[in-house]
PATOR-390234 format. One line per 4 residues: number of its first residue (from 1); for each residue x, y, z of N, C-alpha, C, O. Coordinates in steps of 0.05 Angstrom, whole numbers, always signed. Layout:
BEGIN
NUM) X Y Z X Y Z X Y Z X Y Z ~ ...
end
This chain:
BEGIN
1) +653 -1052 -519 +654 -1056 -491 +676 -1043 -469 +700 -1046 -471 ~ +662 -1028 -449 +680 -1014 -440 +692 -1025 -419 +681 -1044 -408 ~ +715 -1017 -411 +741 -1033 -394 +731 -1043 -368 +730 -1030 -347 ~ +722 -1073 -373 +718 -1078 -339 +725 -1069 -314 +710 -1064 -296
5) +756 -1068 -315 +771 -1062 -294 +765 -1035 -280 +762 -1031 -256 ~ +763 -1012 -308 +755 -989 -297 +727 -986 -291 +720 -964 -282 ~ +710 -1002 -293 +685 -1001 -285 +680 -1008 -263 +664 -995 -248 ~ +694 -1035 -254 +691 -1040 -223 +716 -1036 -205 +716 -1045 -183
9) +739 -1020 -214 +762 -1013 -202 +757 -1007 -174 +769 -1022 -158 ~ +741 -987 -162 +730 -976 -136 +723 -1004 -116 +726 -1005 -92 ~ +716 -1021 -128 +697 -1044 -119 +719 -1070 -115 +716 -1089 -100 ~ +737 -1067 -129 +766 -1091 -139 +782 -1087 -117 +790 -1065 -111
13) +790 -1110 -101 +812 -1110 -79 +840 -1093 -102 +841 -1093 -126 ~ +856 -1082 -83 +882 -1065 -94 +899 -1083 -97 +919 -1074 -109 ~ +900 -1112 -87 +913 -1129 -95 +912 -1144 -125 +929 -1156 -137 ~ +891 -1139 -129 +880 -1156 -150 +885 -1136 -177 +883 -1145 -201
17) +889 -1110 -170 +886 -1092 -193 +920 -1086 -194 +930 -1076 -214 ~ +932 -1091 -176 +969 -1093 -173 +973 -1116 -189 +984 -1114 -210 ~ +965 -1139 -180 +967 -1163 -196 +965 -1164 -231 +982 -1175 -245 ~ +941 -1150 -239 +934 -1140 -262 +958 -1125 -279 +968 -1131 -300
21) +965 -1101 -259 +984 -1085 -271 +1014 -1099 -273 +1027 -1093 -293 ~ +1025 -1117 -256 +1049 -1126 -257 +1052 -1155 -272 +1075 -1164 -277 ~ +1027 -1170 -278 +1035 -1199 -282 +1016 -1206 -304 +1024 -1225 -317 ~ +991 -1195 -311 +970 -1200 -329 +956 -1220 -326 +932 -1221 -327
25) +975 -1244 -323 +958 -1276 -321 +970 -1292 -301 +995 -1289 -297 ~ +961 -1304 -293 +974 -1332 -282 +961 -1356 -285 +937 -1360 -279 ~ +983 -1382 -298 +963 -1410 -298 +989 -1424 -285 +1011 -1423 -295 ~ +981 -1440 -254 +995 -1460 -245 +989 -1469 -221 +965 -1472 -216
29) +1005 -1474 -206 +1005 -1490 -184 +1002 -1463 -165 +1014 -1443 -172 ~ +985 -1462 -141 +992 -1439 -127 +998 -1453 -88 +997 -1441 -67 ~ +1004 -1480 -93 +1009 -1489 -70 +987 -1505 -60 +964 -1502 -68 ~ +995 -1524 -40 +971 -1539 -36 +949 -1535 -23 +932 -1553 -22
33) +945 -1513 -11 +920 -1507 +1 +904 -1491 -17 +881 -1487 -9 ~ +908 -1481 -38 +898 -1465 -59 +894 -1479 -87 +876 -1474 -103 ~ +915 -1500 -91 +914 -1515 -115 +923 -1502 -144 +940 -1484 -144 ~ +912 -1510 -163 +924 -1501 -186 +904 -1482 -204 +888 -1495 -217
37) +904 -1456 -206 +892 -1434 -215 +903 -1425 -241 +927 -1429 -245 ~ +887 -1414 -258 +889 -1395 -281 +875 -1368 -275 +851 -1366 -269 ~ +888 -1352 -276 +881 -1323 -269 +879 -1309 -296 +896 -1312 -314 ~ +863 -1298 -299 +858 -1290 -328 +867 -1260 -335 +863 -1241 -320
41) +876 -1258 -352 +890 -1232 -368 +864 -1217 -377 +841 -1227 -380 ~ +872 -1190 -380 +851 -1169 -385 +834 -1179 -413 +809 -1182 -414 ~ +848 -1182 -432 +841 -1195 -461 +816 -1215 -454 +793 -1209 -458 ~ +825 -1237 -443 +807 -1263 -438 +789 -1255 -413 +766 -1263 -413
45) +797 -1240 -394 +771 -1233 -379 +750 -1219 -398 +727 -1229 -399 ~ +755 -1199 -412 +731 -1189 -428 +718 -1201 -454 +701 -1191 -469 ~ +733 -1226 -456 +719 -1251 -483 +704 -1265 -455 +680 -1262 -454 ~ +714 -1275 -438 +699 -1291 -424 +675 -1271 -415 +654 -1279 -424
49) +674 -1253 -403 +655 -1236 -391 +632 -1231 -418 +608 -1230 -414 ~ +641 -1230 -440 +620 -1229 -464 +606 -1262 -470 +582 -1268 -471 ~ +631 -1280 -472 +630 -1306 -479 +602 -1313 -464 +579 -1312 -472 ~ +614 -1319 -436 +596 -1332 -420 +570 -1313 -402 +557 -1321 -382
53) +568 -1290 -414 +549 -1271 -404 +541 -1271 -372 +520 -1275 -361 ~ +572 -1264 -361 +579 -1268 -330 +556 -1237 -320 +547 -1238 -297 ~ +550 -1218 -334 +533 -1201 -325 +504 -1209 -319 +491 -1203 -299 ~ +496 -1227 -343 +465 -1235 -339 +465 -1257 -313 +444 -1260 -301
57) +487 -1272 -305 +486 -1295 -291 +496 -1282 -264 +492 -1296 -244 ~ +504 -1264 -261 +521 -1256 -234 +516 -1226 -225 +524 -1218 -203 ~ +504 -1212 -243 +502 -1180 -234 +526 -1166 -233 +545 -1170 -249 ~ +524 -1146 -208 +543 -1137 -200 +555 -1145 -171 +566 -1128 -157
61) +552 -1167 -164 +557 -1182 -138 +584 -1194 -141 +602 -1191 -125 ~ +584 -1207 -162 +610 -1219 -170 +627 -1215 -190 +617 -1208 -212 ~ +651 -1219 -190 +674 -1206 -208 +684 -1233 -212 +697 -1242 -194 ~ +681 -1251 -238 +696 -1274 -241 +726 -1265 -256 +729 -1248 -274
65) +748 -1284 -241 +774 -1274 -248 +793 -1294 -256 +817 -1288 -261 ~ +782 -1319 -257 +796 -1338 -273 +784 -1364 -261 +763 -1363 -248 ~ +798 -1390 -268 +786 -1414 -266 +804 -1440 -249 +828 -1442 -252 ~ +795 -1452 -239 +811 -1479 -229 +820 -1491 -253 +842 -1501 -251
69) +810 -1493 -271 +809 -1510 -296 +798 -1536 -295 +806 -1555 -309 ~ +780 -1538 -278 +765 -1562 -271 +737 -1560 -265 +723 -1573 -249 ~ +730 -1536 -285 +700 -1533 -291 +687 -1513 -264 +663 -1514 -257 ~ +705 -1494 -250 +688 -1477 -237 +705 -1452 -241 +728 -1454 -249
73) +695 -1431 -236 +699 -1402 -240 +714 -1394 -210 +702 -1401 -190 ~ +736 -1382 -208 +736 -1372 -183 +733 -1332 -194 +742 -1317 -212 ~ +717 -1330 -171 +701 -1297 -164 +705 -1288 -143 +702 -1300 -121 ~ +712 -1263 -148 +712 -1245 -124 +686 -1235 -118 +670 -1229 -136
77) +681 -1233 -91 +643 -1232 -82 +651 -1198 -79 +667 -1193 -61 ~ +646 -1187 -87 +657 -1157 -91 +636 -1138 -75 +641 -1115 -67 ~ +612 -1151 -71 +591 -1137 -50 +593 -1148 -19 +575 -1143 -3 ~ +614 -1161 -13 +621 -1163 +12 +641 -1153 +26 +661 -1148 +13
81) +642 -1147 +48 +659 -1136 +61 +689 -1141 +57 +707 -1126 +51 ~ +688 -1169 +63 +717 -1182 +59 +726 -1184 +28 +749 -1189 +23 ~ +712 -1181 +14 +717 -1189 -16 +727 -1220 -18 +748 -1223 -31 ~ +716 -1242 -9 +730 -1270 -9 +721 -1276 -39 +704 -1269 -55
85) +743 -1293 -39 +742 -1307 -68 +725 -1341 -69 +727 -1358 -51 ~ +709 -1343 -93 +691 -1365 -85 +692 -1381 -107 +702 -1369 -127 ~ +684 -1411 -114 +688 -1431 -133 +651 -1425 -144 +629 -1422 -132 ~ +657 -1426 -167 +623 -1423 -179 +624 -1446 -199 +646 -1446 -210
89) +611 -1460 -206 +614 -1478 -227 +605 -1466 -255 +586 -1450 -259 ~ +620 -1476 -272 +611 -1459 -300 +578 -1476 -305 +558 -1464 -314 ~ +580 -1496 -300 +546 -1518 -303 +540 -1517 -277 +559 -1525 -263 ~ +520 -1511 -265 +504 -1487 -275 +514 -1464 -266 +527 -1466 -245
93) +513 -1444 -275 +529 -1417 -275 +508 -1405 -253 +492 -1388 -262 ~ +507 -1410 -228 +492 -1394 -210 +505 -1393 -183 +516 -1413 -172 ~ +504 -1368 -172 +518 -1361 -148 +510 -1379 -126 +523 -1381 -105 ~ +483 -1397 -132 +467 -1409 -111 +491 -1431 -108 +490 -1439 -84
97) +509 -1442 -120 +524 -1461 -124 +552 -1450 -108 +568 -1469 -103 ~ +559 -1427 -101 +582 -1416 -93 +587 -1426 -67 +573 -1427 -46 ~ +623 -1438 -76 +633 -1453 -48 +660 -1434 -42 +677 -1430 -60 ~ +662 -1424 -19 +684 -1414 -12 +710 -1422 -19 +716 -1446 -14
101) +731 -1405 -31 +759 -1417 -42 +778 -1408 -24 +792 -1425 -13 ~ +783 -1378 -17 +799 -1364 -9 +796 -1337 +10 +786 -1318 -2 ~ +800 -1334 +28 +796 -1312 +47 +792 -1288 +24 +768 -1281 +21 ~ +808 -1276 +9 +812 -1259 -1 +832 -1253 -25 +849 -1271 -23
105) +838 -1239 -43 +856 -1238 -66 +883 -1235 -54 +900 -1245 -69 ~ +892 -1226 -37 +922 -1227 -24 +929 -1249 -14 +953 -1254 -18 ~ +915 -1269 +0 +926 -1292 +4 +929 -1308 -19 +946 -1326 -19 ~ +914 -1305 -40 +918 -1321 -69 +940 -1311 -83 +954 -1326 -96
109) +948 -1280 -81 +968 -1264 -93 +998 -1268 -85 +1018 -1265 -100 ~ +998 -1277 -54 +1020 -1283 -45 +1028 -1312 -50 +1050 -1317 -59 ~ +1009 -1332 -46 +1012 -1354 -57 +1025 -1361 -89 +1041 -1378 -96 ~ +1013 -1344 -104 +1023 -1343 -127 +1056 -1332 -134 +1073 -1341 -149
113) +1055 -1313 -118 +1088 -1300 -111 +1100 -1316 -107 +1120 -1319 -122 ~ +1096 -1334 -86 +1111 -1363 -73 +1114 -1381 -85 +1132 -1396 -81 ~ +1096 -1384 -103 +1101 -1416 -121 +1118 -1403 -142 +1135 -1419 -151 ~ +1119 -1381 -151 +1138 -1372 -176 +1165 -1364 -173 +1180 -1354 -190
117) +1171 -1370 -147 +1200 -1366 -137 +1222 -1384 -141 +1244 -1379 -132
end
């Protein structure tokens, strides 16, 4: 499988790419507003991409990056100007049920950095 980040790097937020290069993954509380998150490392991202068949369900509009460990995927809507983050239920795995989570990855990244201090 080709490297997903390489394939999508021109459409992914710089802060997400920076996060992956520095942190690789995160699981924990990201504060009261954003809650508990698990941001996947590259190895798990590739496993999840294949295992859940994200490409079949989401095409090139969404880029799943993690989960809230409560039955929902956290995905970047890469075809939107703001590249907002959304929750999408694992069941049914359809963007029809996408709900806004966070304005952008920078906001989540800052919350993660603040929570790990």
